[in-house]
KETI-350267 format. One record per atom (N, C-alpha, C): atom name; z, x, y. Coordinates in Angstrom, 3 decimals. Last residue first. Layout:
<rs>
atom, w, u, v
CA, Z, X, Y .
...
</rs>
This chain:
<rs>
atom, w, u, v
N, 11.599, -7.375, 42.409 .
CA, 10.582, -7.684, 41.392 .
C, 10.988, -8.924, 40.646 .
N, 11.977, -6.590, 45.821 .
CA, 12.507, -7.258, 44.630 .
C, 11.363, -7.603, 43.687 .
N, 10.484, -3.451, 46.750 .
CA, 10.821, -4.852, 47.007 .
C, 11.387, -5.443, 45.730 .
N, 9.655, -1.116, 45.883 .
CA, 10.702, -1.054, 46.894 .
C, 11.095, -2.455, 47.359 .
N, 7.543, -1.576, 44.311 .
CA, 8.825, -1.416, 43.628 .
C, 9.978, -1.319, 44.610 .
N, 4.914, -1.821, 44.994 .
CA, 5.830, -2.857, 45.453 .
C, 7.188, -2.773, 44.787 .
N, 3.277, 0.236, 44.403 .
CA, 3.462, -0.767, 43.351 .
C, 4.396, -1.895, 43.767 .
N, 3.422, 1.744, 46.763 .
CA, 2.126, 1.285, 46.259 .
C, 2.261, 0.162, 45.234 .
N, 6.231, 2.330, 46.932 .
CA, 5.563, 1.500, 47.940 .
C, 4.263, 0.904, 47.394 .
N, 6.647, 3.923, 44.648 .
CA, 7.452, 2.722, 44.875 .
C, 6.763, 1.782, 45.860 .
N, 4.805, 5.970, 45.153 .
CA, 4.641, 5.107, 43.980 .
C, 5.414, 3.811, 44.182 .
N, 5.970, 7.081, 47.497 .
CA, 4.598, 6.574, 47.502 .
C, 4.360, 5.600, 46.343 .
N, 8.476, 7.954, 46.592 .
CA, 8.399, 6.896, 47.606 .
C, 7.014, 6.256, 47.653 .
N, 7.573, 9.942, 44.770 .
CA, 8.464, 8.869, 44.327 .
C, 8.365, 7.684, 45.287 .
N, 6.298, 11.700, 46.481 .
CA, 5.512, 10.985, 45.459 .
C, 6.291, 9.774, 44.950 .
N, 8.521, 12.606, 47.926 .
CA, 7.421, 11.925, 48.622 .
C, 6.584, 11.113, 47.634 .
N, 10.100, 13.785, 45.819 .
CA, 10.607, 12.672, 46.633 .
C, 9.488, 11.903, 47.339 .
N, 9.127, 16.017, 44.523 .
CA, 8.784, 14.713, 43.965 .
C, 9.239, 13.543, 44.836 .
N, 10.111, 18.325, 45.522 .
CA, 8.695, 18.053, 45.762 .
C, 8.270, 16.677, 45.273 .
N, 12.808, 18.185, 44.551 .
CA, 12.499, 18.053, 45.982 .
C, 11.037, 17.715, 46.261 .
N, 13.182, 16.082, 41.640 .
CA, 12.928, 17.380, 42.253 .
C, 12.499, 17.197, 43.708 .
N, 15.775, 13.980, 41.046 .
CA, 14.364, 13.966, 41.424 .
C, 14.103, 15.264, 42.166 .
N, 18.434, 14.088, 40.741 .
CA, 17.645, 14.309, 39.529 .
C, 16.141, 14.218, 39.792 .
N, 19.643, 13.363, 43.083 .
CA, 19.665, 14.790, 42.742 .
C, 18.839, 15.104, 41.496 .
N, 19.389, 10.522, 43.025 .
CA, 18.542, 11.336, 43.902 .
C, 18.519, 12.819, 43.540 .
N, 19.417, 9.210, 39.651 .
CA, 20.125, 9.628, 40.867 .
C, 19.238, 10.555, 41.710 .
N, 17.590, 6.570, 38.347 .
CA, 17.629, 8.029, 38.480 .
C, 18.361, 8.407, 39.763 .
N, 17.447, 3.829, 38.639 .
CA, 18.523, 4.399, 37.835 .
C, 18.679, 5.902, 38.035 .
N, 15.175, 3.142, 40.013 .
CA, 16.467, 2.741, 40.574 .
C, 17.637, 3.423, 39.880 .
N, 13.177, 4.101, 38.306 .
CA, 13.331, 4.690, 39.631 .
C, 14.675, 4.346, 40.262 .
N, 13.623, 2.402, 36.054 .
CA, 13.675, 3.863, 35.927 .
C, 13.957, 4.485, 37.290 .
N, 13.225, -0.115, 37.228 .
CA, 14.510, 0.212, 36.610 .
C, 14.678, 1.724, 36.477 .
N, 10.534, 0.131, 37.969 .
CA, 11.566, -0.082, 38.993 .
C, 12.940, 0.289, 38.448 .
N, 9.353, 0.379, 35.417 .
CA, 9.253, 1.478, 36.383 .
C, 10.313, 1.347, 37.470 .
N, 10.004, -2.176, 34.401 .
CA, 10.531, -0.972, 33.755 .
C, 10.460, 0.220, 34.706 .
N, 8.589, -3.856, 36.187 .
CA, 10.047, -4.004, 36.026 .
C, 10.657, -2.739, 35.426 .
N, 5.972, -3.001, 35.729 .
CA, 6.557, -2.871, 37.073 .
C, 8.086, -2.931, 36.994 .
N, 5.668, -3.817, 33.088 .
CA, 5.577, -2.390, 33.419 .
C, 6.215, -2.124, 34.777 .
N, 5.905, -6.595, 33.464 .
CA, 6.856, -5.888, 32.599 .
C, 6.858, -4.394, 32.892 .
N, 3.697, -7.175, 35.229 .
CA, 5.089, -7.390, 35.647 .
C, 6.124, -6.671, 34.773 .
N, 1.290, -4.408, 34.965 .
CA, 1.717, -5.799, 34.786 .
C, 3.195, -5.948, 35.157 .
N, -0.967, -2.550, 36.593 .
CA, 0.457, -2.537, 36.259 .
C, 0.916, -3.988, 36.177 .
N, -4.206, -1.668, 35.217 .
CA, -3.295, -2.191, 36.232 .
C, -1.864, -2.119, 35.752 .
N, -5.659, -0.530, 33.159 .
CA, -6.351, -0.958, 34.365 .
C, -5.472, -1.515, 35.466 .
N, -4.238, 0.521, 31.157 .
CA, -4.973, -0.706, 30.844 .
C, -5.621, -1.306, 32.092 .
N, -2.956, 2.684, 32.318 .
CA, -4.021, 2.937, 31.348 .
C, -4.789, 1.688, 30.931 .
N, -0.830, 2.487, 34.049 .
CA, -2.158, 2.165, 34.563 .
C, -3.263, 2.237, 33.513 .
N, 1.409, 3.351, 32.640 .
CA, 1.379, 1.981, 33.159 .
C, -0.038, 1.556, 33.538 .
N, 0.692, 5.986, 32.156 .
CA, 0.951, 5.085, 31.030 .
C, 0.856, 3.631, 31.482 .
N, 0.586, 6.906, 34.785 .
CA, -0.651, 6.846, 33.995 .
C, -0.479, 5.946, 32.777 .
N, 3.313, 6.847, 35.419 .
CA, 2.397, 5.960, 36.127 .
C, 1.084, 5.810, 35.354 .
N, 4.203, 8.886, 33.740 .
CA, 4.721, 7.524, 33.564 .
C, 3.800, 6.507, 34.241 .
N, 2.730, 11.022, 34.905 .
CA, 2.558, 10.672, 33.494 .
C, 3.035, 9.240, 33.240 .
N, 3.788, 11.133, 37.459 .
CA, 2.382, 10.770, 37.300 .
C, 2.069, 10.382, 35.861 .
N, 6.356, 11.990, 36.813 .
CA, 6.159, 10.687, 37.455 .
C, 4.729, 10.214, 37.277 .
N, 5.692, 14.514, 35.778 .
CA, 6.342, 13.524, 34.914 .
C, 6.204, 12.118, 35.497 .
N, 4.591, 15.824, 38.018 .
CA, 3.767, 15.585, 36.826 .
C, 4.372, 14.539, 35.885 .
N, 6.960, 15.687, 39.779 .
CA, 5.707, 14.998, 40.079 .
C, 4.841, 14.793, 38.836 .
N, 10.022, 15.258, 37.821 .
CA, 9.166, 15.936, 38.783 .
C, 7.839, 15.191, 38.925 .
N, 13.257, 14.629, 37.174 .
CA, 11.968, 13.951, 37.161 .
C, 11.123, 14.609, 38.238 .
N, 15.686, 16.276, 35.085 .
CA, 14.994, 16.064, 36.355 .
C, 13.724, 15.254, 36.124 .
N, 16.726, 17.054, 32.701 .
CA, 17.560, 16.217, 33.558 .
C, 16.946, 15.893, 34.900 .
N, 15.038, 18.289, 30.974 .
CA, 15.738, 19.143, 31.943 .
C, 16.625, 18.352, 32.905 .
N, 14.516, 16.359, 28.959 .
CA, 14.193, 17.767, 28.729 .
C, 14.907, 18.698, 29.700 .
N, 15.081, 13.767, 29.758 .
CA, 16.065, 14.457, 28.921 .
C, 15.747, 15.931, 28.722 .
N, 12.844, 12.898, 31.115 .
CA, 14.058, 13.183, 31.879 .
C, 15.042, 14.000, 31.055 .
N, 10.961, 12.539, 29.092 .
CA, 10.673, 13.478, 30.177 .
C, 11.911, 13.824, 30.991 .
N, 12.302, 10.652, 27.345 .
CA, 11.867, 11.973, 26.882 .
C, 11.681, 12.951, 28.047 .
N, 12.698, 8.414, 28.937 .
CA, 13.845, 9.072, 28.291 .
C, 13.486, 10.487, 27.885 .
N, 10.029, 7.850, 29.537 .
CA, 10.961, 8.232, 30.605 .
C, 12.182, 8.935, 30.031 .
N, 9.031, 7.059, 27.055 .
CA, 8.524, 8.285, 27.668 .
C, 9.462, 8.770, 28.766 .
N, 10.406, 4.630, 26.770 .
CA, 10.643, 5.717, 25.823 .
C, 10.183, 7.048, 26.414 .
N, 9.282, 3.192, 28.922 .
CA, 10.732, 3.419, 28.856 .
C, 11.053, 4.581, 27.928 .
N, 6.586, 3.161, 28.122 .
CA, 6.973, 3.801, 29.388 .
C, 8.463, 4.129, 29.369 .
N, 6.755, 1.656, 25.801 .
CA, 6.289, 3.042, 25.716 .
C, 6.658, 3.820, 26.979 .
N, 7.488, -0.767, 26.881 .
CA, 8.444, -0.070, 26.011 .
C, 8.050, 1.392, 25.836 .
N, 5.173, -1.404, 28.276 .
CA, 6.410, -1.213, 29.037 .
C, 7.483, -0.530, 28.193 .
N, 3.219, -1.666, 26.185 .
CA, 3.154, -0.579, 27.155 .
C, 4.476, -0.344, 27.874 .
N, 4.492, -2.489, 22.931 .
CA, 4.002, -2.859, 24.262 .
C, 4.130, -1.688, 25.234 .
N, 3.551, -0.418, 20.114 .
CA, 4.552, -1.090, 20.936 .
C, 3.959, -1.450, 22.292 .
N, 1.829, -0.690, 17.205 .
CA, 1.673, -0.292, 18.602 .
C, 2.660, -1.103, 19.438 .
N, 2.638, 0.419, 13.995 .
CA, 2.758, -0.653, 14.987 .
C, 2.646, -0.071, 16.393 .
N, 0.532, 1.644, 11.543 .
CA, 1.475, 2.004, 12.595 .
C, 1.467, 0.908, 13.657 .
N, 0.375, 0.143, 8.317 .
CA, -0.229, 0.447, 9.613 .
C, 0.867, 0.749, 10.634 .
N, 0.591, 1.350, 5.103 .
CA, 1.353, 0.725, 6.183 .
C, 0.726, 1.118, 7.510 .
N, -0.939, 0.660, 2.129 .
CA, -1.044, 1.429, 3.357 .
C, -0.333, 0.659, 4.461 .
N, 0.000, 0.840, -1.180 .
CA, 0.000, 0.000, 0.000 .
C, 0.000, 0.886, 1.245 .
</rs>
């Protein structure tokens, strides 16, 4: 019997990826943020579940865990996706 690999919803993949990229050094840098954003955008847009997970990730990360060069990108992503507003 061949067991097929289950594909998890995109928003769960983003959450899992966030745990992985942050746990390696405790920081979130620009390439890691862009990676999470690329996961969300790979189907052509960011759906409400992906937006909710990204907002939760960004709201949960303490400011000291975002590398200095990533703060501008962090704010840009939040603004572009409307994450700086209530979701």
